[in-house]
KOLTOR-33281 format. One record per atom (N, C-alpha, C): residue number from 1; x, y, z; residue in three letters; atom name. Coordinates in pm, 1 decimal. Example, Ala and Ser with C-alpha at 12.3 -4.5 7.8 and 13.67 -1.06 7.14 Angstrom:
% KOLTOR-33281
+-----+----------+----------+----------+-----+----+
!   k !       c1 !       c2 !       c3 !   r !  a !
+-----+----------+----------+----------+-----+----+
!   1 !   1319.0 !   -569.0 !    780.0 ! ala !  N !
!   1 !   1230.0 !   -450.0 !    780.0 ! ala ! CA !
!   1 !   1320.0 !   -330.0 !    780.0 ! ala !  C !
!   2 !   1285.0 !   -225.0 !    708.0 ! ser !  N !
!   2 !   1367.0 !   -106.0 !    714.0 ! ser ! CA !
!   2 !   1290.0 !      3.0 !    787.0 ! ser !  C !
+-----+----------+----------+----------+-----+----+
//
This chain:
% KOLTOR-33281
+-----+----------+----------+----------+-----+----+
!   k !       c1 !       c2 !       c3 !   r !  a !
+-----+----------+----------+----------+-----+----+
!   1 !    135.6 !     73.1 !  -1583.9 ! met !  N !
!   1 !    193.6 !    142.1 !  -1471.7 ! met ! CA !
!   1 !    120.3 !     99.9 !  -1344.4 ! met !  C !
!   2 !    198.5 !     61.5 !  -1246.3 ! arg !  N !
!   2 !    138.3 !     22.7 !  -1119.3 ! arg ! CA !
!   2 !    163.2 !    132.5 !  -1016.0 ! arg !  C !
!   3 !     61.6 !    157.5 !   -937.3 ! tyr !  N !
!   3 !     69.5 !    257.8 !   -831.9 ! tyr ! CA !
!   3 !     18.2 !    197.9 !   -702.7 ! tyr !  C !
!   4 !     83.3 !    237.2 !   -592.9 ! met !  N !
!   4 !     38.2 !    196.5 !   -460.8 ! met ! CA !
!   4 !    -20.4 !    318.2 !   -391.1 ! met !  C !
!   5 !   -143.6 !    302.5 !   -346.9 ! ile !  N !
!   5 !   -210.0 !    403.6 !   -265.8 ! ile ! CA !
!   5 !   -184.2 !    362.6 !   -120.8 ! ile !  C !
!   6 !   -113.9 !    446.5 !    -48.8 ! ile !  N !
!   6 !    -70.1 !    413.6 !     86.8 ! ile ! CA !
!   6 !   -153.6 !    491.4 !    187.7 ! ile !  C !
!   7 !   -216.9 !    417.6 !    277.7 ! val !  N !
!   7 !   -293.8 !    478.7 !    386.0 ! val ! CA !
!   7 !   -201.7 !    489.6 !    506.7 ! val !  C !
!   8 !   -184.4 !    610.9 !    554.1 ! lys !  N !
!   8 !    -95.5 !    635.1 !    667.5 ! lys ! CA !
!   8 !   -157.8 !    585.6 !    798.4 ! lys !  C !
!   9 !    -72.8 !    536.9 !    886.1 ! ala !  N !
!   9 !   -118.9 !    491.7 !   1017.6 ! ala ! CA !
!   9 !   -161.1 !    611.6 !   1102.2 ! ala !  C !
!  10 !   -257.0 !    586.6 !   1189.8 ! thr !  N !
!  10 !   -304.0 !    688.9 !   1283.4 ! thr ! CA !
!  10 !   -301.6 !    630.0 !   1424.5 ! thr !  C !
!  11 !   -333.1 !    712.6 !   1520.3 ! arg !  N !
!  11 !   -342.9 !    664.2 !   1658.7 ! arg ! CA !
!  11 !   -444.4 !    549.3 !   1666.4 ! arg !  C !
!  12 !   -557.8 !    564.2 !   1595.4 ! asp !  N !
!  12 !   -661.8 !    460.3 !   1598.3 ! asp ! CA !
!  12 !   -614.6 !    331.3 !   1531.4 ! asp !  C !
!  13 !   -551.9 !    341.0 !   1413.8 ! thr !  N !
!  13 !   -509.3 !    217.4 !   1346.7 ! thr ! CA !
!  13 !   -402.8 !    146.3 !   1429.2 ! thr !  C !
!  14 !   -316.0 !    223.3 !   1493.8 ! glu !  N !
!  14 !   -212.9 !    163.2 !   1578.4 ! glu ! CA !
!  14 !   -271.3 !    103.0 !   1705.6 ! glu !  C !
!  15 !   -387.8 !    151.5 !   1747.2 ! ala !  N !
!  15 !   -455.9 !     95.9 !   1865.6 ! ala ! CA !
!  15 !   -542.2 !    -24.3 !   1828.1 ! ala !  C !
!  16 !   -547.7 !    -56.0 !   1696.8 ! gly !  N !
!  16 !   -626.2 !   -170.3 !   1652.8 ! gly ! CA !
!  16 !   -774.6 !   -141.0 !   1639.8 ! gly !  C !
!  17 !   -811.8 !    -12.2 !   1638.6 ! val !  N !
!  17 !   -952.7 !     25.2 !   1623.6 ! val ! CA !
!  17 !   -996.0 !     -7.2 !   1480.8 ! val !  C !
!  18 !  -1099.8 !    -87.5 !   1468.2 ! met !  N !
!  18 !  -1149.4 !   -126.9 !   1336.3 ! met ! CA !
!  18 !  -1237.0 !    -15.7 !   1279.5 ! met !  C !
!  19 !  -1234.8 !      3.3 !   1146.6 ! pro !  N !
!  19 !  -1319.2 !    106.7 !   1085.3 ! pro ! CA !
!  19 !  -1466.8 !     77.2 !   1108.8 ! pro !  C !
!  20 !  -1545.5 !    183.5 !   1117.6 ! glu !  N !
!  20 !  -1690.0 !    168.2 !   1135.7 ! glu ! CA !
!  20 !  -1755.7 !    137.1 !   1002.2 ! glu !  C !
!  21 !  -1878.4 !     89.1 !   1007.0 ! glu !  N !
!  21 !  -1952.2 !     42.7 !    888.5 ! glu ! CA !
!  21 !  -1957.3 !    144.5 !    774.1 ! glu !  C !
!  22 !  -1985.0 !    273.9 !    800.8 ! pro !  N !
!  22 !  -1990.3 !    368.0 !    687.4 ! pro ! CA !
!  22 !  -1857.8 !    375.6 !    609.7 ! pro !  C !
!  23 !  -1746.4 !    374.5 !    680.7 ! leu !  N !
!  23 !  -1616.6 !    378.2 !    612.6 ! leu ! CA !
!  23 !  -1590.5 !    247.3 !    538.5 ! leu !  C !
!  24 !  -1623.2 !    134.9 !    601.7 ! leu !  N !
!  24 !  -1607.0 !      5.4 !    533.5 ! leu ! CA !
!  24 !  -1691.3 !      0.2 !    405.9 ! leu !  C !
!  25 !  -1813.2 !     54.4 !    411.7 ! ala !  N !
!  25 !  -1900.2 !     55.8 !    294.7 ! ala ! CA !
!  25 !  -1841.6 !    143.1 !    184.2 ! ala !  C !
!  26 !  -1787.8 !    259.0 !    220.8 ! ala !  N !
!  26 !  -1727.2 !    348.0 !    121.6 ! ala ! CA !
!  26 !  -1605.3 !    281.2 !     57.7 ! ala !  C !
!  27 !  -1523.6 !    216.5 !    139.3 ! met !  N !
!  27 !  -1405.1 !    147.5 !     86.4 ! met ! CA !
!  27 !  -1445.8 !     31.2 !     -4.1 ! met !  C !
!  28 !  -1547.9 !    -43.3 !     35.4 ! ala !  N !
!  28 !  -1595.1 !   -155.1 !    -47.2 ! ala ! CA !
!  28 !  -1643.7 !   -103.1 !   -182.3 ! ala !  C !
!  29 !  -1719.9 !      6.0 !   -181.8 ! gly !  N !
!  29 !  -1768.3 !     63.3 !   -306.7 ! gly ! CA !
!  29 !  -1655.8 !    109.5 !   -396.7 ! gly !  C !
!  30 !  -1556.5 !    175.0 !   -338.4 ! tyr !  N !
!  30 !  -1441.3 !    222.0 !   -415.8 ! tyr ! CA !
!  30 !  -1366.0 !    104.7 !   -477.7 ! tyr !  C !
!  31 !  -1339.7 !      2.6 !   -398.1 ! his !  N !
!  31 !  -1263.8 !   -112.3 !   -448.3 ! his ! CA !
!  31 !  -1345.0 !   -193.5 !   -550.4 ! his !  C !
!  32 !  -1475.4 !   -197.5 !   -532.9 ! glu !  N !
!  32 !  -1559.8 !   -261.6 !   -635.1 ! glu ! CA !
!  32 !  -1550.5 !   -186.4 !   -767.1 ! glu !  C !
!  33 !  -1546.7 !    -53.6 !   -762.9 ! ala !  N !
!  33 !  -1533.0 !     26.4 !   -885.1 ! ala ! CA !
!  33 !  -1398.2 !      0.6 !   -950.7 ! ala !  C !
!  34 !  -1292.7 !     -7.6 !   -870.3 ! leu !  N !
!  34 !  -1160.2 !    -40.8 !   -924.9 ! leu ! CA !
!  34 !  -1162.6 !   -177.8 !   -992.5 ! leu !  C !
!  35 !  -1228.2 !   -273.6 !   -927.6 ! met !  N !
!  35 !  -1235.9 !   -409.5 !   -981.2 ! met ! CA !
!  35 !  -1313.8 !   -410.6 !  -1112.7 ! met !  C !
!  36 !  -1428.5 !   -344.2 !  -1116.1 ! arg !  N !
!  36 !  -1507.7 !   -338.9 !  -1239.6 ! arg ! CA !
!  36 !  -1429.5 !   -275.5 !  -1354.3 ! arg !  C !
!  37 !  -1345.4 !   -177.1 !  -1323.1 ! ala !  N !
!  37 !  -1265.0 !   -109.9 !  -1424.6 ! ala ! CA !
!  37 !  -1144.3 !   -193.4 !  -1465.7 ! ala !  C !
!  38 !  -1118.0 !   -302.1 !  -1391.8 ! gly !  N !
!  38 !  -1004.9 !   -389.4 !  -1425.3 ! gly ! CA !
!  38 !   -869.7 !   -334.4 !  -1385.4 ! gly !  C !
!  39 !   -865.7 !   -243.4 !  -1287.7 ! val !  N !
!  39 !   -738.3 !   -184.0 !  -1248.5 ! val ! CA !
!  39 !   -690.8 !   -226.2 !  -1109.1 ! val !  C !
!  40 !   -774.9 !   -296.2 !  -1033.4 ! leu !  N !
!  40 !   -738.5 !   -337.9 !   -897.9 ! leu ! CA !
!  40 !   -648.2 !   -461.1 !   -902.8 ! leu !  C !
!  41 !   -530.5 !   -450.3 !   -841.4 ! leu !  N !
!  41 !   -439.4 !   -564.3 !   -830.7 ! leu ! CA !
!  41 !   -444.4 !   -627.7 !   -691.9 ! leu !  C !
!  42 !   -453.4 !   -544.6 !   -587.6 ! asp !  N !
!  42 !   -452.3 !   -595.5 !   -451.1 ! asp ! CA !
!  42 !   -489.2 !   -481.4 !   -356.9 ! asp !  C !
!  43 !   -538.5 !   -514.6 !   -240.9 ! ala !  N !
!  43 !   -568.5 !   -415.3 !   -137.7 ! ala ! CA !
!  43 !   -580.4 !   -486.9 !     -4.4 ! ala !  C !
!  44 !   -530.9 !   -422.4 !     99.7 ! ser !  N !
!  44 !   -543.0 !   -481.6 !    231.3 ! ser ! CA !
!  44 !   -508.2 !   -380.0 !    338.4 ! ser !  C !
!  45 !   -564.4 !   -402.5 !    455.4 ! gly !  N !
!  45 !   -525.5 !   -326.3 !    572.6 ! gly ! CA !
!  45 !   -416.6 !   -402.9 !    645.8 ! gly !  C !
!  46 !   -339.2 !   -330.1 !    722.4 ! leu !  N !
!  46 !   -231.3 !   -392.1 !    799.7 ! leu ! CA !
!  46 !   -264.9 !   -386.0 !    947.5 ! leu !  C !
!  47 !   -229.4 !   -490.6 !   1017.0 ! lys !  N !
!  47 !   -247.9 !   -492.0 !   1162.0 ! lys ! CA !
!  47 !   -152.7 !   -389.7 !   1224.2 ! lys !  C !
!  48 !   -177.6 !   -349.1 !   1348.4 ! pro !  N !
!  48 !    -91.6 !   -249.7 !   1414.4 ! pro ! CA !
!  48 !     53.7 !   -296.1 !   1423.1 ! pro !  C !
!  49 !    142.9 !   -198.5 !   1435.4 ! ser !  N !
!  49 !    286.0 !   -231.1 !   1442.3 ! ser ! CA !
!  49 !    319.3 !   -315.2 !   1565.6 ! ser !  C !
!  50 !    232.9 !   -317.7 !   1665.9 ! ala !  N !
!  50 !    256.0 !   -402.0 !   1783.3 ! ala ! CA !
!  50 !    263.8 !   -549.1 !   1743.4 ! ala !  C !
!  51 !    202.4 !   -585.0 !   1631.1 ! asp !  N !
!  51 !    205.0 !   -723.2 !   1583.2 ! asp ! CA !
!  51 !    320.3 !   -749.8 !   1486.5 ! asp !  C !
!  52 !    404.1 !   -650.1 !   1464.5 ! gly !  N !
!  52 !    512.4 !   -663.7 !   1366.9 ! gly ! CA !
!  52 !    650.1 !   -652.9 !   1429.9 ! gly !  C !
!  53 !    749.3 !   -643.6 !   1345.2 ! trp !  N !
!  53 !    887.9 !   -628.8 !   1387.7 ! trp ! CA !
!  53 !    965.5 !   -559.6 !   1277.2 ! trp !  C !
!  54 !   1083.0 !   -514.4 !   1310.7 ! arg !  N !
!  54 !   1174.4 !   -453.3 !   1214.2 ! arg ! CA !
!  54 !   1306.8 !   -527.3 !   1219.5 ! arg !  C !
!  55 !   1370.1 !   -533.6 !   1105.0 ! ile !  N !
!  55 !   1504.6 !   -589.7 !   1095.1 ! ile ! CA !
!  55 !   1598.5 !   -473.7 !   1064.4 ! ile !  C !
!  56 !   1698.3 !   -453.6 !   1145.9 ! arg !  N !
!  56 !   1798.1 !   -348.8 !   1124.3 ! arg ! CA !
!  56 !   1927.1 !   -413.1 !   1074.6 ! arg !  C !
!  57 !   1982.2 !   -355.5 !    968.8 ! tyr !  N !
!  57 !   2106.4 !   -403.8 !    908.8 ! tyr ! CA !
!  57 !   2218.3 !   -306.8 !    945.7 ! tyr !  C !
!  58 !   2321.8 !   -359.7 !   1004.9 ! arg !  N !
!  58 !   2442.8 !   -282.7 !   1036.1 ! arg ! CA !
!  58 !   2559.6 !   -365.9 !    988.0 ! arg !  C !
!  59 !   2614.0 !   -325.7 !    872.2 ! gly !  N !
!  59 !   2716.4 !   -408.2 !    811.0 ! gly ! CA !
!  59 !   2655.6 !   -541.9 !    774.2 ! gly !  C !
!  60 !   2716.8 !   -650.4 !    818.1 ! ser !  N !
!  60 !   2661.5 !   -783.1 !    788.7 ! ser ! CA !
!  60 !   2573.6 !   -835.5 !    901.8 ! ser !  C !
!  61 !   2558.5 !   -757.9 !   1009.2 ! ala !  N !
!  61 !   2476.6 !   -800.9 !   1123.0 ! ala ! CA !
!  61 !   2331.4 !   -757.7 !   1103.4 ! ala !  C !
!  62 !   2242.4 !   -839.1 !   1159.0 ! arg !  N !
!  62 !   2099.4 !   -809.2 !   1158.0 ! arg ! CA !
!  62 !   2046.8 !   -818.9 !   1300.1 ! arg !  C !
!  63 !   1960.0 !   -723.5 !   1335.8 ! ser !  N !
!  63 !   1896.4 !   -730.5 !   1466.7 ! ser ! CA !
!  63 !   1746.1 !   -713.6 !   1448.6 ! ser !  C !
!  64 !   1671.4 !   -775.8 !   1538.8 ! val !  N !
!  64 !   1525.5 !   -773.6 !   1532.6 ! val ! CA !
!  64 !   1472.8 !   -688.2 !   1647.0 ! val !  C !
!  65 !   1379.4 !   -598.4 !   1613.9 ! thr !  N !
!  65 !   1310.7 !   -517.8 !   1714.2 ! thr ! CA !
!  65 !   1161.6 !   -541.8 !   1698.2 ! thr !  C !
!  66 !   1098.6 !   -588.9 !   1803.1 ! asp !  N !
!  66 !    954.6 !   -609.8 !   1800.5 ! asp ! CA !
!  66 !    882.2 !   -476.9 !   1815.7 ! asp !  C !
!  67 !    761.3 !   -468.4 !   1752.6 ! gly !  N !
!  67 !    676.0 !   -351.1 !   1767.1 ! gly ! CA !
!  67 !    614.4 !   -349.6 !   1905.3 ! gly !  C !
!  68 !    544.2 !   -246.1 !   1941.2 ! pro !  N !
!  68 !    499.8 !   -135.8 !   1855.9 ! pro ! CA !
!  68 !    609.9 !    -33.0 !   1834.9 ! pro !  C !
!  69 !    589.5 !     51.6 !   1734.4 ! phe !  N !
!  69 !    685.5 !    155.1 !   1700.3 ! phe ! CA !
!  69 !    621.4 !    291.4 !   1720.7 ! phe !  C !
!  70 !    699.3 !    384.0 !   1771.7 ! ala !  N !
!  70 !    647.0 !    515.6 !   1807.7 ! ala ! CA !
!  70 !    632.4 !    609.3 !   1688.1 ! ala !  C !
!  71 !    709.5 !    588.6 !   1583.2 ! glu !  N !
!  71 !    712.3 !    682.6 !   1469.9 ! glu ! CA !
!  71 !    594.0 !    657.9 !   1377.1 ! glu !  C !
!  72 !    475.3 !    687.5 !   1423.3 ! arg !  N !
!  72 !    352.4 !    659.4 !   1349.4 ! arg ! CA !
!  72 !    351.3 !    724.2 !   1211.1 ! arg !  C !
!  73 !    407.8 !    841.4 !   1196.3 ! ala !  N !
!  73 !    406.2 !    912.6 !   1067.4 ! ala ! CA !
!  73 !    478.4 !    833.8 !    958.1 ! ala !  C !
!  74 !    568.5 !    746.2 !    997.1 ! asp !  N !
!  74 !    645.1 !    667.1 !    900.2 ! asp ! CA !
!  74 !    578.7 !    534.3 !    866.9 ! asp !  C !
!  75 !    467.2 !    503.4 !    928.9 ! met !  N !
!  75 !    405.7 !    372.1 !    911.9 ! met ! CA !
!  75 !    281.6 !    379.6 !    824.2 ! met !  C !
!  76 !    245.9 !    263.8 !    770.7 ! ile !  N !
!  76 !    125.0 !    256.8 !    689.7 ! ile ! CA !
!  76 !     25.0 !    163.8 !    756.7 ! ile !  C !
!  77 !   -102.0 !    193.2 !    732.0 ! ala !  N !
!  77 !   -210.5 !    114.1 !    790.1 ! ala ! CA !
!  77 !   -275.9 !     25.2 !    685.3 ! ala !  C !
!  78 !   -248.2 !     52.6 !    558.2 ! gly !  N !
!  78 !   -306.5 !    -27.4 !    451.6 ! gly ! CA !
!  78 !   -262.1 !     23.9 !    316.6 ! gly !  C !
!  79 !   -304.0 !    -47.1 !    213.1 ! tyr !  N !
!  79 !   -263.3 !     -8.6 !     78.5 ! tyr ! CA !
!  79 !   -365.5 !    -59.9 !    -22.2 ! tyr !  C !
!  80 !   -364.0 !      2.8 !   -138.2 ! thr !  N !
!  80 !   -436.7 !    -44.7 !   -255.4 ! thr ! CA !
!  80 !   -340.1 !    -37.0 !   -371.7 ! thr !  C !
!  81 !   -330.8 !   -144.2 !   -446.0 ! leu !  N !
!  81 !   -238.9 !   -150.6 !   -559.2 ! leu ! CA !
!  81 !   -321.1 !   -153.8 !   -687.4 ! leu !  C !
!  82 !   -294.2 !    -56.7 !   -776.5 ! ile !  N !
!  82 !   -369.4 !    -48.0 !   -901.9 ! ile ! CA !
!  82 !   -273.2 !    -52.2 !  -1020.7 ! ile !  C !
!  83 !   -326.6 !    -91.4 !  -1135.8 ! gln !  N !
!  83 !   -249.4 !    -88.5 !  -1260.2 ! gln ! CA !
!  83 !   -331.6 !    -11.3 !  -1362.2 ! gln !  C !
!  84 !   -274.9 !     99.6 !  -1408.5 ! val !  N !
!  84 !   -344.5 !    190.6 !  -1498.5 ! val ! CA !
!  84 !   -253.0 !    224.6 !  -1616.1 ! val !  C !
!  85 !   -305.5 !    301.2 !  -1710.7 ! asn !  N !
!  85 !   -229.4 !    335.1 !  -1831.3 ! asn ! CA !
!  85 !   -147.6 !    462.3 !  -1820.1 ! asn !  C !
!  86 !   -176.3 !    546.5 !  -1718.7 ! ser !  N !
!  86 !   -104.7 !    673.5 !  -1709.7 ! ser ! CA !
!  86 !   -108.3 !    727.3 !  -1566.8 ! ser !  C !
!  87 !    -20.1 !    822.0 !  -1541.8 ! arg !  N !
!  87 !    -18.5 !    891.5 !  -1413.3 ! arg ! CA !
!  87 !   -151.4 !    964.5 !  -1392.5 ! arg !  C !
!  88 !   -203.2 !   1023.0 !  -1500.1 ! glu !  N !
!  88 !   -328.9 !   1096.5 !  -1491.2 ! glu ! CA !
!  88 !   -444.0 !   1005.1 !  -1449.3 ! glu !  C !
!  89 !   -447.9 !    883.5 !  -1504.2 ! glu !  N !
!  89 !   -552.1 !    788.0 !  -1465.6 ! glu ! CA !
!  89 !   -538.5 !    749.9 !  -1318.0 ! glu !  C !
!  90 !   -414.2 !    729.1 !  -1274.2 ! ala !  N !
!  90 !   -390.5 !    697.8 !  -1132.9 ! ala ! CA !
!  90 !   -436.3 !    813.0 !  -1044.3 ! ala !  C !
!  91 !   -407.7 !    934.9 !  -1086.6 ! leu !  N !
!  91 !   -449.6 !   1051.9 !  -1009.7 ! leu ! CA !
!  91 !   -601.3 !   1061.0 !  -1000.4 ! leu !  C !
!  92 !   -670.0 !   1033.0 !  -1110.2 ! glu !  N !
!  92 !   -816.3 !   1035.7 !  -1108.1 ! glu ! CA !
!  92 !   -873.1 !    932.3 !  -1010.7 ! glu !  C !
!  93 !   -817.7 !    811.6 !  -1012.0 ! trp !  N !
!  93 !   -864.8 !    709.0 !   -918.7 ! trp ! CA !
!  93 !   -835.6 !    748.2 !   -774.6 ! trp !  C !
!  94 !   -717.1 !    803.5 !   -749.6 ! thr !  N !
!  94 !   -681.7 !    834.6 !   -610.8 ! thr ! CA !
!  94 !   -760.7 !    953.4 !   -557.0 ! thr !  C !
!  95 !   -803.7 !   1042.7 !   -643.6 ! arg !  N !
!  95 !   -890.7 !   1151.9 !   -597.9 ! arg ! CA !
!  95 !  -1023.5 !   1098.7 !   -545.5 ! arg !  C !
!  96 !  -1063.9 !    981.5 !   -591.4 ! arg !  N !
!  96 !  -1190.2 !    920.3 !   -549.6 ! arg ! CA !
!  96 !  -1174.8 !    833.5 !   -424.4 ! arg !  C !
!  97 !  -1052.0 !    811.6 !   -378.5 ! phe !  N !
!  97 !  -1028.4 !    725.5 !   -262.1 ! phe ! CA !
!  97 !  -1101.6 !    783.4 !   -140.8 ! phe !  C !
!  98 !  -1181.5 !    701.8 !    -72.6 ! pro !  N !
!  98 !  -1253.0 !    752.3 !     46.0 ! pro ! CA !
!  98 !  -1154.4 !    798.9 !    153.4 ! pro !  C !
!  99 !  -1194.1 !    900.4 !    227.8 ! asn !  N !
!  99 !  -1110.9 !    947.8 !    337.6 ! asn ! CA !
!  99 !  -1091.0 !    831.4 !    435.2 ! asn !  C !
! 100 !   -966.1 !    785.5 !    454.1 ! pro !  N !
! 100 !   -943.9 !    666.8 !    537.7 ! pro ! CA !
! 100 !   -972.2 !    688.4 !    685.9 ! pro !  C !
! 101 !   -986.1 !    812.5 !    727.4 ! ala !  N !
! 101 !  -1016.7 !    840.1 !    868.0 ! ala ! CA !
! 101 !  -1164.9 !    869.2 !    888.5 ! ala !  C !
! 102 !  -1240.5 !    872.6 !    778.9 ! gly !  N !
! 102 !  -1382.7 !    904.7 !    787.0 ! gly ! CA !
! 102 !  -1406.2 !   1047.8 !    740.5 ! gly !  C !
! 103 !  -1520.4 !   1070.7 !    681.8 ! glu !  N !
! 103 !  -1552.0 !   1203.0 !    628.0 ! glu ! CA !
! 103 !  -1541.3 !   1310.9 !    734.8 ! glu !  C !
! 104 !  -1483.5 !   1423.6 !    696.5 ! gly !  N !
! 104 !  -1472.4 !   1537.6 !    786.5 ! gly ! CA !
! 104 !  -1353.1 !   1533.8 !    879.3 ! gly !  C !
! 105 !  -1273.7 !   1425.7 !    874.7 ! val !  N !
! 105 !  -1157.2 !   1411.4 !    961.0 ! val ! CA !
! 105 !  -1031.9 !   1433.0 !    875.8 ! val !  C !
! 106 !   -933.7 !   1504.6 !    928.3 ! asp !  N !
! 106 !   -809.1 !   1524.9 !    855.9 ! asp ! CA !
! 106 !   -737.7 !   1391.5 !    837.3 ! asp !  C !
! 107 !   -690.5 !   1366.3 !    716.7 ! ala !  N !
! 107 !   -618.7 !   1242.4 !    687.0 ! ala ! CA !
! 107 !   -532.6 !   1266.2 !    564.1 ! ala !  C !
! 108 !   -450.8 !   1169.4 !    532.0 ! glu !  N !
! 108 !   -363.3 !   1180.1 !    415.8 ! glu ! CA !
! 108 !   -336.4 !   1041.5 !    361.1 ! glu !  C !
! 109 !   -333.9 !   1031.4 !    229.0 ! ile !  N !
! 109 !   -284.6 !    910.9 !    164.4 ! ile ! CA !
! 109 !   -163.8 !    951.3 !     81.0 ! ile !  C !
! 110 !    -80.6 !    856.9 !     52.6 ! glu !  N !
! 110 !     36.6 !    880.8 !    -31.8 ! glu ! CA !
! 110 !     26.9 !    786.3 !   -150.1 ! glu !  C !
! 111 !     67.3 !    832.7 !   -266.6 ! val !  N !
! 111 !     61.6 !    750.3 !   -387.1 ! val ! CA !
! 111 !    201.4 !    743.0 !   -446.1 ! val !  C !
! 112 !    246.8 !    620.6 !   -472.6 ! arg !  N !
! 112 !    380.7 !    600.5 !   -528.0 ! arg ! CA !
! 112 !    374.0 !    502.1 !   -642.8 ! arg !  C !
! 113 !    447.8 !    533.7 !   -749.2 ! gln !  N !
! 113 !    455.4 !    442.4 !   -862.7 ! gln ! CA !
! 113 !    556.5 !    333.1 !   -831.5 ! gln !  C !
! 114 !    524.0 !    211.0 !   -870.5 ! leu !  N !
! 114 !    615.2 !     99.1 !   -851.6 ! leu ! CA !
! 114 !    713.4 !     93.7 !   -968.0 ! leu !  C !
! 115 !    834.1 !     46.8 !   -941.2 ! phe !  N !
! 115 !    928.6 !     19.9 !  -1048.2 ! phe ! CA !
! 115 !    878.4 !    -97.8 !  -1129.5 ! phe !  C !
! 116 !    903.2 !    -93.8 !  -1258.2 ! glu !  N !
! 116 !    878.3 !   -206.3 !  -1347.8 ! glu ! CA !
! 116 !   1013.4 !   -262.1 !  -1387.8 ! glu !  C !
! 117 !   1019.2 !   -387.8 !  -1427.9 ! leu !  N !
! 117 !   1147.0 !   -447.6 !  -1466.2 ! leu ! CA !
! 117 !   1212.8 !   -372.7 !  -1581.1 ! leu !  C !
! 118 !   1132.7 !   -312.4 !  -1668.6 ! asp !  N !
! 118 !   1188.6 !   -235.8 !  -1780.9 ! asp ! CA !
! 118 !   1259.8 !   -108.6 !  -1735.0 ! asp !  C !
! 119 !   1239.7 !    -66.5 !  -1610.0 ! asp !  N !
! 119 !   1308.2 !     51.2 !  -1557.4 ! asp ! CA !
! 119 !   1455.0 !     23.1 !  -1527.2 ! asp !  C !
! 120 !   1493.7 !   -104.5 !  -1520.1 ! phe !  N !
! 120 !   1630.4 !   -143.4 !  -1484.9 ! phe ! CA !
! 120 !   1710.7 !   -178.3 !  -1609.0 ! phe !  C !
! 121 !   1840.5 !   -160.9 !  -1599.8 ! ala !  N !
! 121 !   1929.1 !   -200.8 !  -1709.2 ! ala ! CA !
! 121 !   1922.7 !   -352.6 !  -1724.2 ! ala !  C !
! 122 !   1930.6 !   -402.6 !  -1847.7 ! pro !  N !
! 122 !   1929.8 !   -547.8 !  -1868.1 ! pro ! CA !
! 122 !   2045.8 !   -614.2 !  -1793.6 ! pro !  C !
! 123 !   2021.9 !   -736.5 !  -1750.5 ! gly !  N !
! 123 !   2126.9 !   -811.1 !  -1681.5 ! gly ! CA !
! 123 !   2073.1 !   -943.9 !  -1632.6 ! gly !  C !
! 124 !   2163.1 !  -1026.1 !  -1581.9 ! glu !  N !
! 124 !   2126.6 !  -1159.6 !  -1536.0 ! glu ! CA !
! 124 !   2023.4 !  -1155.4 !  -1422.3 ! glu !  C !
! 125 !   2042.7 !  -1066.5 !  -1327.4 ! ala !  N !
! 125 !   1948.8 !  -1058.9 !  -1214.7 ! ala ! CA !
! 125 !   1809.5 !  -1018.9 !  -1262.7 ! ala !  C !
! 126 !   1802.2 !   -924.4 !  -1355.6 ! ile !  N !
! 126 !   1671.7 !   -881.5 !  -1407.8 ! ile ! CA !
! 126 !   1607.4 !   -996.4 !  -1485.5 ! ile !  C !
! 127 !   1687.3 !  -1072.8 !  -1558.5 ! asp !  N !
! 127 !   1633.5 !  -1189.8 !  -1628.6 ! asp ! CA !
! 127 !   1574.5 !  -1289.7 !  -1529.2 ! asp !  C !
! 128 !   1638.4 !  -1305.5 !  -1415.0 ! arg !  N !
! 128 !   1585.4 !  -1396.0 !  -1312.1 ! arg ! CA !
! 128 !   1451.6 !  -1345.3 !  -1259.0 ! arg !  C !
! 129 !   1441.0 !  -1214.1 !  -1238.5 ! phe !  N !
! 129 !   1313.7 !  -1157.1 !  -1195.0 ! phe ! CA !
! 129 !   1206.5 !  -1174.2 !  -1302.3 ! phe !  C !
! 130 !   1242.8 !  -1157.2 !  -1429.5 ! arg !  N !
! 130 !   1146.7 !  -1177.3 !  -1538.2 ! arg ! CA !
! 130 !   1095.3 !  -1322.5 !  -1538.6 ! arg !  C !
! 131 !   1184.9 !  -1417.2 !  -1515.0 ! ala !  N !
! 131 !   1146.7 !  -1558.2 !  -1511.8 ! ala ! CA !
! 131 !   1048.5 !  -1584.0 !  -1396.4 ! ala !  C !
! 132 !   1073.7 !  -1521.5 !  -1281.8 ! met !  N !
! 132 !    980.9 !  -1536.8 !  -1168.5 ! met ! CA !
! 132 !    845.5 !  -1476.4 !  -1201.4 ! met !  C !
! 133 !    847.9 !  -1358.4 !  -1266.6 ! asp !  N !
! 133 !    724.9 !  -1291.3 !  -1304.4 ! asp ! CA !
! 133 !    644.6 !  -1375.2 !  -1402.7 ! asp !  C !
! 134 !    711.2 !  -1436.9 !  -1498.2 ! ala !  N !
! 134 !    643.5 !  -1522.7 !  -1596.2 ! ala ! CA !
! 134 !    586.2 !  -1647.2 !  -1529.5 ! ala !  C !
! 135 !    657.0 !  -1701.1 !  -1430.5 ! gly !  N !
! 135 !    610.5 !  -1819.2 !  -1359.5 ! gly ! CA !
! 135 !    489.6 !  -1792.4 !  -1272.3 ! gly !  C !
! 136 !    475.2 !  -1666.3 !  -1228.6 ! ala !  N !
! 136 !    362.2 !  -1630.2 !  -1141.7 ! ala ! CA !
! 136 !    235.4 !  -1604.8 !  -1221.2 ! ala !  C !
! 137 !    248.6 !  -1584.7 !  -1350.3 ! ser !  N !
! 137 !    131.1 !  -1553.6 !  -1433.0 ! ser ! CA !
! 137 !     50.0 !  -1675.7 !  -1467.2 ! ser !  C !
+-----+----------+----------+----------+-----+----+
//
């Protein structure tokens, strides 16, 4: 089971403020523990939305809107992707996630399970995804 730990964007992350050393050290320690346990798949911070863009689909038309975006509550500042054996194991790891805003500051992370190919009905498209997955291994 794969889970994504989502760090919500804040005013500071959107302003490009880099985390201070104590928070970086806590995050490094947490991710090292995930790595030692063999459950870490990927982790990264995201640059502010000012460096990004959105694609809007309306029928068959697509339009591009450059950042920054005002709806900070809907944005993420980073993620950690883990692979564990159960929801309970994922919950235990996420309870240990360092406060992304720094100790004593209100913050929130969101955790979502990723779909696996076995969650979908068999079909040609799923077989194509399986072939890509096998090629990436």
